[in-house]
N, C-alpha and C positions, 0 to 999 in steps of 0.2 A: 543772622545774618540778612539785610538789605540788599538788593540788587545795587551796582557804580549809577544813578542816573548816565542817560547818553545823552551830549550834547548836538548840540544840531548837527554839527559838524559830521560825527559817529550818523545819526539817522541817516542823513544825503550818500554817505558813499556807502548805505550798504544800501542807500534804497537805489544806488546805482548800480553796485553790483548786482543785487537782485533785477535789474533793469535785464540788465544782459543777458543773464541765464531766463527769461520771461520766453516758452517757446509758443502757451499758447493759453490761451483762455482758460485752459482747467489745471494751470501749472500747482506743483505742489507748491514756490513761491508765493501764491498769490495770497493770502493768509496776511502771510509776513507786508512784504509790498504796504499792500491796505492799512497795516496796521502802520508801517512806515506814514504813508501817505496822510491817514487821519493824523499822526504825531505835528509832521510838519504844516500842516492847517494849522490846529493846537498852535502852533508857535509865528505863524503869523497875524493870525485873528485873534488868539487868546481861548478864553473854553468861557463856560458860566462859573468859572471860580477865580479865572487870572486876569486881568490884562493881559496884553501882548508887550515884553522886553524888548526896547529900541535893538539891544546890545545881540540878544538873539540871534531879531531878525536879521539883521548883519552881518553877523556868523554866518547863515543859513544860507544870507545872499552873495555873501561870497563863494561858500563853499558849493554853491549849487552851476555856478559862472566858471566858476576854479577847472572844471572836464568837463564840460558838454554836458553836464547832467542832464540841463534843459533841454536841448537834444534831441536829448534819449525820451525822455520822458515824453515830448512832441509824437516821436519817434511810434515810439508805443501806447499813444493812446486810444486807440481801438483799440487795444487786447486788455485798455483796464476797464474792469466793475467800477464803476464812480459813485454806483449807485449805494455801494456800501461805505464811504466814504466821508456821507455826510455827518 
């Protein structure tokens, strides 16, 4: 069986949960958080295989602002390894 594809809403919710559990740069959740940030970037900008889907971008944006995930992301920016998200 193939795993069910994650929706933008699922990714944002999981990212928020991971950010809330982030305690240090070496946190065990960092690989999952990095993967989620890469997935969010792919939804917003597309990738080498596909262009961004406006409906997915809108859903991601709504979910991102619904629970103050943006504020949380900004708060934890110094702890994130943004080099790994390319």
